[in-house]
C-alpha positions as CSV (number, residue, x, y, z in Angstrom):
1,M,13.8,-12.8,22.1
2,T,12.6,-14.2,18.8
3,S,9.2,-15.4,17.8
4,T,7.5,-16.6,14.5
5,D,5.0,-13.7,14.3
6,T,3.7,-12.8,17.8
7,P,6.1,-11.5,20.3
8,L,5.4,-11.9,24.0
9,S,3.5,-8.6,24.3
10,A,1.0,-9.5,21.8
11,A,-0.1,-12.7,23.6
12,G,-0.2,-11.6,27.1
13,G,-0.1,-7.9,26.7
14,T,2.1,-7.4,29.8
15,D,5.6,-6.8,28.2
16,R,6.2,-3.0,28.9
17,R,9.0,-3.1,26.4
18,R,6.5,-2.8,23.7
19,W,5.8,0.9,24.7
20,F,9.5,1.4,24.6
21,A,9.6,-0.1,21.0
22,L,6.4,2.2,20.1
23,A,8.3,5.4,21.0
24,I,11.4,4.1,18.9
25,V,9.5,3.2,15.8
26,M,7.0,6.3,16.1
27,T,10.2,8.5,16.2
28,A,12.0,6.9,13.1
29,A,8.4,7.6,11.6
30,F,8.7,11.2,12.7
31,M,12.2,11.6,11.3
32,D,11.2,10.4,7.7
33,L,8.2,12.6,7.8
34,V,10.3,15.5,8.6
35,D,12.9,14.6,6.1
36,V,10.6,14.7,3.1
37,T,9.7,18.5,3.9
38,I,12.7,19.9,5.6
39,V,14.6,20.0,2.5
40,N,12.6,22.3,0.6
41,I,12.9,25.3,3.1
42,A,16.7,24.8,2.8
43,I,16.9,24.6,-1.0
44,P,18.1,28.4,-1.3
45,S,21.0,27.9,1.1
46,I,21.8,24.7,-0.6
47,Q,22.1,26.3,-4.2
48,R,23.9,29.2,-2.8
49,E,26.7,27.3,-0.9
50,S,27.1,24.3,-3.0
51,G,26.8,25.8,-6.6
52,A,23.9,23.3,-7.6
53,S,22.4,23.5,-10.9
54,F,18.6,23.7,-11.0
55,S,18.5,20.1,-12.3
56,Q,20.6,18.9,-9.5
57,I,18.4,20.8,-7.1
58,Q,15.3,19.0,-8.5
59,W,17.1,15.7,-8.1
60,I,17.9,16.3,-4.3
61,T,14.2,16.3,-3.8
62,A,12.9,14.0,-6.4
63,G,15.8,11.3,-5.8
64,Y,14.7,10.7,-2.1
65,A,10.8,10.4,-3.3
66,L,11.6,8.1,-6.0
67,A,13.8,5.9,-4.1
68,F,11.4,5.8,-1.4
69,A,8.3,5.0,-3.2
70,A,9.9,2.5,-5.3
71,G,11.4,0.4,-2.6
72,L,8.4,0.6,0.1
73,I,6.7,-2.7,-1.0
74,T,9.8,-4.7,-1.2
75,G,11.0,-3.1,2.2
76,G,7.6,-4.4,3.7
77,R,7.9,-8.0,2.3
78,L,11.5,-8.3,3.7
79,G,10.4,-7.3,7.0
80,D,7.9,-10.3,6.8
81,I,10.6,-12.7,5.7
82,H,13.7,-11.8,7.3
83,G,12.1,-10.2,10.5
84,R,10.9,-6.7,11.2
85,K,13.2,-5.7,13.8
86,R,16.2,-6.8,11.7
87,I,15.0,-4.9,8.4
88,F,14.1,-1.9,10.8
89,L,17.6,-1.7,12.3
90,I,19.2,-2.0,8.9
91,G,17.0,0.9,7.4
92,I,17.5,3.2,10.4
93,G,21.3,2.5,10.6
94,G,21.5,3.2,6.7
95,F,19.3,6.2,7.0
96,T,21.4,7.6,9.6
97,L,24.5,6.8,7.5
98,A,23.1,8.6,4.5
99,S,22.2,11.4,6.4
100,A,25.6,12.0,7.5
101,L,26.8,11.6,3.8
102,C,24.2,14.2,3.1
103,G,25.5,16.5,5.5
104,L,29.0,16.2,4.7
105,A,28.7,16.2,0.9
106,V,31.6,17.9,-0.8
107,N,29.6,18.5,-4.1
108,P,26.1,18.5,-5.4
109,E,26.7,14.9,-7.1
110,M,27.4,13.6,-3.8
111,L,24.3,15.0,-2.1
112,V,22.2,14.0,-5.1
113,A,23.6,10.2,-4.7
114,S,23.2,10.3,-0.8
115,R,19.7,11.4,-1.2
116,F,19.0,8.4,-3.3
117,L,20.5,6.3,-0.7
118,Q,18.6,8.0,2.1
119,G,15.3,7.3,0.4
120,A,16.3,3.6,-0.2
121,M,16.9,3.2,3.4
122,A,13.6,5.1,4.4
123,A,12.0,2.4,2.2
124,L,13.4,-0.4,4.5
125,M,12.7,1.5,7.8
126,V,9.3,2.9,7.2
127,P,7.1,-0.2,6.5
128,Q,8.5,-1.9,9.3
129,V,6.7,1.0,11.9
130,L,3.4,-0.3,11.1
131,S,4.3,-3.9,10.9
132,I,6.0,-3.7,14.2
133,V,3.1,-2.0,15.7
134,H,0.5,-4.7,14.2
135,A,2.8,-7.7,15.4
136,T,3.5,-6.1,18.9
137,F,0.2,-5.0,20.2
138,P,-3.0,-6.9,20.9
139,A,-6.2,-5.7,18.8
140,H,-7.7,-4.1,21.9
141,E,-4.6,-1.8,22.2
142,R,-4.4,-0.9,18.6
143,G,-6.7,1.9,18.6
144,K,-4.8,3.8,21.1
145,V,-1.6,3.1,19.5
146,F,-3.0,4.4,15.9
147,G,-4.3,7.5,17.6
148,L,-0.4,8.1,18.8
149,F,0.6,7.6,15.1
150,G,-1.9,9.9,13.8
151,A,-0.7,12.4,16.2
152,V,2.9,11.8,14.9
153,V,1.6,12.3,11.3
154,G,0.1,15.7,12.2
155,L,3.4,16.9,13.9
156,G,5.5,15.6,11.0
157,A,3.4,17.1,8.4
158,V,4.1,20.7,9.2
159,S,7.4,20.2,11.6
160,G,9.4,19.8,8.7
161,P,9.5,23.3,7.4
162,L,9.6,24.7,10.8
163,L,12.4,22.6,11.9
164,G,14.3,23.4,8.6
165,A,13.9,27.1,9.0
166,L,15.2,27.0,12.7
167,L,18.2,25.1,11.7
168,T,19.1,26.7,8.6
169,E,18.6,30.4,9.7
170,G,20.1,29.4,13.1
171,N,23.1,28.4,11.3
172,L,24.0,25.5,13.8
173,F,27.5,25.1,14.0
174,G,27.9,27.4,11.1
175,G,26.8,24.4,9.0
176,E,23.9,26.5,7.2
177,W,21.8,23.8,5.5
178,R,24.0,20.9,6.6
179,S,22.4,20.8,10.0
180,I,19.1,19.6,8.4
181,F,20.7,16.4,7.8
182,L,23.1,16.1,10.7
183,I,20.5,16.6,13.1
184,N,19.3,12.9,12.2
185,L,22.7,11.4,13.6
186,P,22.0,11.5,17.2
187,V,18.2,10.4,16.8
188,G,19.3,7.8,14.4
189,V,22.1,6.4,16.7
190,A,20.0,6.3,19.6
191,G,17.2,4.6,17.7
192,L,19.6,2.0,16.4
193,V,20.9,1.2,20.2
194,L,17.5,1.2,21.9
195,G,15.8,-0.6,18.9
196,S,18.1,-3.4,19.2
197,R,17.3,-3.9,23.0
198,F,13.5,-3.2,23.0
199,I,12.2,-4.1,19.9
200,T,11.0,-7.7,19.9
201,E,11.6,-9.7,16.6
202,S,8.7,-10.9,14.7
203,R,8.2,-12.3,11.0
204,A,5.8,-14.5,8.8
205,P,4.8,-17.8,10.6
206,R,5.8,-19.7,7.4
207,A,9.2,-19.5,5.3
208,L,8.7,-17.0,2.5
209,K,11.1,-16.3,-0.3
210,L,11.7,-12.9,-1.9
211,D,10.1,-12.7,-5.0
212,L,12.8,-11.1,-7.3
213,V,10.8,-10.9,-10.6
214,G,8.2,-9.2,-8.5
215,V,10.6,-6.7,-7.1
216,A,11.8,-5.8,-10.6
217,L,8.2,-5.5,-11.9
218,V,7.0,-3.3,-9.1
219,T,9.9,-1.2,-8.9
220,L,10.1,-0.5,-13.0
221,G,6.4,0.1,-12.9
222,L,6.6,2.6,-10.0
223,L,9.7,4.5,-11.5
224,M,7.7,4.8,-15.0
225,L,4.7,6.0,-13.1
226,L,6.2,8.5,-10.6
227,Y,9.4,9.8,-12.3
228,P,7.2,11.8,-15.0
229,L,4.8,13.0,-12.3
230,I,7.7,14.3,-10.1
231,R,9.7,15.8,-13.0
232,G,6.9,16.7,-15.6
233,R,6.4,20.3,-14.8
234,E,10.1,21.2,-14.7
235,L,10.6,19.4,-17.9
236,G,7.6,20.9,-19.6
237,W,5.5,17.6,-19.7
238,P,7.3,15.9,-22.7
239,V,5.5,13.3,-24.9
240,W,8.0,10.4,-23.5
241,G,6.3,11.3,-20.0
242,Y,2.9,10.3,-20.9
243,V,4.3,7.3,-22.8
244,S,6.1,6.1,-19.7
245,M,2.9,6.5,-17.5
246,A,0.9,4.6,-20.0
247,G,3.7,2.0,-20.0
248,A,3.7,1.6,-16.1
249,L,0.0,0.7,-16.3
250,V,1.2,-2.2,-18.7
251,V,3.9,-3.3,-16.4
252,L,1.7,-2.9,-13.3
253,A,-0.9,-5.2,-14.9
254,A,1.8,-7.7,-15.8
255,L,2.8,-7.7,-12.0
256,V,-0.8,-8.4,-10.9
257,A,-0.8,-11.5,-13.4
258,Y,2.4,-12.7,-12.5
259,E,1.6,-12.5,-8.8
260,R,-1.4,-14.5,-9.0
261,R,0.6,-17.4,-10.7
262,K,3.2,-17.0,-8.0
263,S,1.0,-17.1,-5.3
264,A,-0.8,-20.3,-6.7
265,R,2.5,-22.0,-7.3
266,D,4.4,-21.5,-4.2
267,G,2.4,-19.1,-1.9
268,S,5.3,-16.4,-1.6
269,P,4.4,-13.5,-3.8
270,L,5.9,-10.0,-3.3
271,V,2.3,-8.2,-3.3
272,E,0.0,-10.4,-1.4
273,L,-3.3,-9.9,-3.7
274,S,-5.6,-11.9,-1.1
275,L,-5.3,-8.4,0.9
276,F,-7.6,-6.9,-1.5
277,K,-10.4,-9.3,-0.7
278,V,-10.5,-7.6,2.7
279,K,-13.1,-5.0,2.2
280,S,-11.7,-2.7,4.8
281,F,-8.1,-2.8,3.1
282,A,-9.3,-2.5,-0.4
283,A,-11.5,0.5,0.3
284,G,-9.2,1.9,2.7
285,I,-6.3,1.8,0.0
286,A,-8.5,3.8,-2.5
287,V,-9.4,6.6,0.2
288,Q,-5.6,6.7,1.2
289,T,-4.4,7.4,-2.4
290,V,-6.8,10.3,-3.0
291,F,-6.2,11.7,0.4
292,G,-2.6,11.7,-0.6
293,V,-3.6,13.7,-3.7
294,A,-5.2,16.2,-1.6
295,L,-2.3,16.8,0.8
296,G,0.2,16.7,-1.9
297,V,-1.4,19.7,-3.6
298,F,-2.0,21.6,-0.6
299,F,1.2,21.4,1.5
300,L,3.2,22.4,-1.6
301,V,1.0,25.2,-2.6
302,W,0.7,26.6,1.0
303,T,4.3,26.9,1.1
304,L,4.6,28.7,-2.1
305,Y,2.0,31.0,-1.3
306,M,3.2,32.0,2.2
307,Q,7.0,32.4,1.0
308,F,6.6,33.7,-2.6
309,G,3.2,35.2,-2.6
310,L,3.2,36.8,0.8
311,G,7.0,37.2,0.9
312,W,7.1,35.6,4.3
313,S,10.5,34.3,5.9
314,P,10.8,30.5,6.3
315,L,10.6,31.0,10.1
316,K,7.1,32.8,9.9
317,A,5.8,30.4,7.6
318,G,6.8,27.5,9.8
319,L,5.4,29.0,12.8
320,T,2.3,29.8,10.9
321,G,1.5,26.0,10.6
322,V,1.6,25.3,14.4
323,P,-2.1,25.5,15.0
324,F,-2.8,23.1,12.3
325,S,-0.3,20.7,13.9
326,I,-1.7,21.1,17.2
327,A,-5.3,20.3,15.7
328,V,-4.2,17.3,13.9
329,S,-2.4,15.9,16.9
330,V,-5.4,16.4,19.3
331,A,-8.2,15.3,16.9
332,A,-6.2,12.2,15.9
333,G,-5.8,10.9,19.5
334,M,-9.7,11.5,20.2
335,S,-10.8,9.9,17.0
336,V,-9.5,6.5,17.4
337,Q,-10.0,6.0,21.2
338,Q,-13.4,8.0,21.8
339,L,-15.3,8.7,18.4
340,V,-14.8,5.8,16.0
341,P,-15.7,3.0,18.6
342,R,-19.1,4.8,19.0
343,F,-19.7,6.2,15.6
344,G,-17.6,4.2,13.0
345,R,-17.2,5.4,9.5
346,K,-19.0,8.6,10.1
347,V,-16.2,10.1,12.0
348,L,-13.9,9.7,8.7
349,Q,-16.8,11.1,6.7
350,A,-17.1,14.1,9.3
351,G,-13.5,14.6,9.1
352,A,-13.6,15.0,5.2
353,L,-16.3,17.4,5.5
354,V,-14.6,19.5,8.3
355,M,-11.3,19.7,6.4
356,A,-13.2,20.6,3.3
357,A,-15.0,23.4,5.3
358,G,-11.5,24.6,6.6
359,V,-10.2,24.7,3.1
360,L,-13.0,26.8,2.0
361,L,-12.7,29.2,5.0
362,Y,-9.1,29.6,4.2
363,L,-10.1,30.2,0.4
364,W,-12.4,33.0,1.7
365,E,-10.0,34.6,4.1
366,S,-7.5,34.7,1.3
367,G,-9.5,36.6,-0.9
368,H,-10.8,38.9,1.9
369,Y,-7.8,40.0,3.3
370,G,-5.5,39.9,0.2
371,L,-1.8,40.2,0.5
372,G,-2.4,41.7,4.0
373,I,-3.4,38.6,5.7
374,A,-1.7,37.9,9.1
375,P,-0.8,34.4,10.4
376,W,-3.3,35.2,13.3
377,Q,-6.1,35.3,10.6
378,M,-4.9,32.0,9.1
379,A,-5.4,30.2,12.5
380,L,-8.8,29.4,12.3
381,P,-9.1,27.8,9.1
382,L,-5.9,25.8,9.9
383,V,-7.2,24.5,13.1
384,V,-10.4,23.5,11.2
385,M,-8.6,21.9,8.6
386,G,-6.2,20.1,11.2
387,V,-9.2,18.8,13.3
388,G,-10.6,17.2,9.9
389,M,-7.3,15.8,9.1
390,G,-6.9,14.3,12.5
391,L,-10.3,12.4,12.3
392,I,-9.1,10.9,9.0
393,V,-5.5,10.0,9.3
394,A,-5.2,7.8,12.4
395,P,-8.6,6.0,12.1
396,L,-8.1,5.4,8.4
397,T,-4.8,3.5,9.0
398,D,-6.2,1.3,11.7
399,A,-9.3,0.7,9.3
400,I,-7.0,-0.3,6.5
401,L,-4.8,-2.6,8.7
402,S,-7.6,-4.0,10.9
403,G,-8.6,-6.9,9.0
404,V,-5.0,-8.0,7.6
405,P,-3.3,-11.1,9.0
406,R,-0.2,-10.5,11.0
407,E,1.8,-12.5,8.6
408,H,1.1,-10.3,5.8
409,S,1.3,-6.9,7.7
410,G,4.8,-6.0,6.1
411,S,3.1,-6.5,2.7
412,A,0.0,-4.3,3.6
413,S,2.2,-1.7,5.5
414,G,4.3,-1.5,2.2
415,L,1.3,-1.0,0.0
416,L,-0.3,1.5,2.3
417,N,2.8,3.7,2.1
418,T,3.2,3.2,-1.5
419,V,-0.2,4.4,-2.5
420,Q,0.3,7.4,-0.2
421,Q,3.4,8.3,-1.8
422,M,1.7,7.6,-5.5
423,G,-1.3,9.9,-4.3
424,N,1.4,12.7,-3.3
425,A,3.1,12.3,-6.8
426,L,-0.3,12.7,-8.3
427,G,-1.0,15.8,-6.2
428,L,2.3,17.2,-7.1
429,G,1.4,16.8,-10.9
430,L,-1.9,18.4,-10.3
431,V,-0.1,21.4,-8.9
432,S,1.3,22.2,-12.2
433,V,-2.1,22.6,-13.8
434,V,-4.1,24.2,-10.7
435,F,-1.2,26.1,-9.3
436,F,1.6,27.2,-11.9
437,G,-1.1,27.1,-14.8
438,T,-2.3,30.4,-13.2
439,I,1.0,32.0,-13.0
440,G,2.4,33.6,-15.8
441,D,6.1,32.9,-17.0
442,R,7.3,36.3,-16.7
443,L,6.0,38.5,-13.8
444,R,6.8,41.8,-12.8
445,P,7.7,42.2,-9.0
446,D,4.5,43.8,-8.3
447,Q,2.7,41.0,-10.1
448,V,4.2,38.0,-8.2
449,G,2.1,38.5,-5.0
450,P,-1.3,38.7,-6.4
451,A,-0.6,35.9,-9.2
452,F,0.6,33.5,-6.2
453,A,-2.4,34.3,-4.1
454,E,-4.7,33.8,-6.9
455,A,-3.3,30.5,-7.8
456,F,-3.4,29.7,-4.0
457,R,-7.1,30.3,-4.1
458,N,-7.6,28.0,-7.2
459,S,-5.8,25.1,-5.7
460,L,-7.9,25.2,-2.5
461,G,-10.9,25.0,-4.7
462,C,-9.2,21.6,-6.1
463,V,-8.5,20.5,-2.8
464,A,-12.1,21.0,-1.5
465,A,-13.1,19.1,-4.5
466,V,-11.1,16.2,-3.9
467,L,-12.1,15.9,-0.2
468,G,-15.7,15.8,-1.6
469,V,-14.5,12.5,-3.8
470,I,-12.9,11.1,-0.5
471,F,-16.2,11.8,1.4
472,L,-18.0,9.7,-1.4
473,L,-15.4,7.0,-1.4
474,M,-15.6,6.4,2.4
475,F,-19.1,4.9,1.8
476,A,-17.2,1.8,0.9
477,L,-15.3,1.6,4.1
478,P,-16.9,-0.7,6.9
479,K,-19.5,1.2,9.0
480,R,-18.0,-0.2,12.2
481,P,-14.5,-1.2,13.2
482,A,-13.6,-5.0,12.7
483,Q,-13.9,-7.4,15.4
484,H,-10.6,-9.0,16.1
485,V,-9.7,-12.0,17.9
486,E,-6.3,-13.6,18.5
487,G,-6.0,-16.7,16.6
488,E,-3.3,-19.7,17.1
489,H,-0.1,-18.2,17.8
490,G,-1.3,-14.8,18.3
491,A,-2.2,-14.3,14.7
492,T,-5.0,-11.8,14.3
493,T,-8.2,-13.4,12.6
494,E,-11.6,-12.2,11.9
495,R,-14.9,-13.5,13.3
496,K,-17.1,-15.6,11.0
497,E,-20.1,-13.5,11.2
498,P,-19.7,-10.6,8.8
499,V,-16.9,-8.2,10.4
500,L,-17.3,-5.2,8.3
501,V,-21.1,-4.5,8.4
502,S,-21.9,-2.6,5.3
């Protein structure tokens, strides 16, 4: 079944296939979230078995991130134009193929190239997840759906290291690190088959054309910005990196100017600038970017602290994150369905403060217990942090997309994912200052643990400060959720009275 923008389920809310479709796209989102972090755990095994150089190891992780971030906006717009189901299926099919190529790589060069392909296919697949949800579910059901989405984000955030440790140390079928990629094959094939059956096609209601100049400008600008941030520390922060980041701002400014002219000329820009006139979207994008910085800092330094500072095995470190994951999932489900409808923006602000409290508690425990800290002693601060993150992540997505017309859901989803990736990259750049800046270049074995623990505490202080900034930025969000009405052909519109009460 094909429609212009709204499938049957959105119009009548009676098509049970939408829940199967939700499970499929959520599984794809989980697969991507896990794949971002699962490789880090397996790096020692990859380096030992494949003989990859240090530079190649960096590209195994950076290549995916670059291709993913640079293609998200384009991937979202392609879904609007050619159909979100079609682009999702192309993306998940390509992601599965790239995963197979990664798992069967015969040399480091093939693995690096396959990771680039995997990131590019994820850029087609991931923006369609929120777009399909936005186009498939009526407004009154989206709160429940975004609660589930937040739970998936929480699980994916910490499941990557744990799953990577289990697969690598378990040496499944004798493949060592290869199993972290090959595990995607049955999941991807199932998603491809079931998605073709249960996902209903949707696209923008009027014909759009792909803005090729916009694609070139946004890709160039993001690469110029993100490449120095991702590789800066390893390369010693060269001067050309700062020049590239400054040049990226010029390119992105040119993109905005061009998109304005493109929108006035034929109404088919790559980036729908009118979205930023929606207060909830503009404010939410700012919050999402800074939140990405906090997450980018925490998850990397946390892994380094446990494995290098405390000397824990990957499996022990991965299991330590389970309380955090459970707390995020539970809080995310409650926040959208029960708390936000009653308390509105205060729920997100409470989440920022609760997460900051958990970070400060973790900082105190790390100093109090020192290198003898046990996983069970970390459970309390991790649960507090998880509750705070859960109160933010699900309602923030809902707040950002609540006022977005369905015909622009792909563009909005691509922008949302892109700024999150930009925030993560900025966070990784900040890690080099607040974490590695504390650690000396040449440490004796007895100095490693204390140095990493001190650097971890410095980083936690930085994360708490960023969460304080997020709390203040959240004052720009609407006090209450938007009031949706289903317009002609099922398109979501807003009421004439102020929807977002400030």
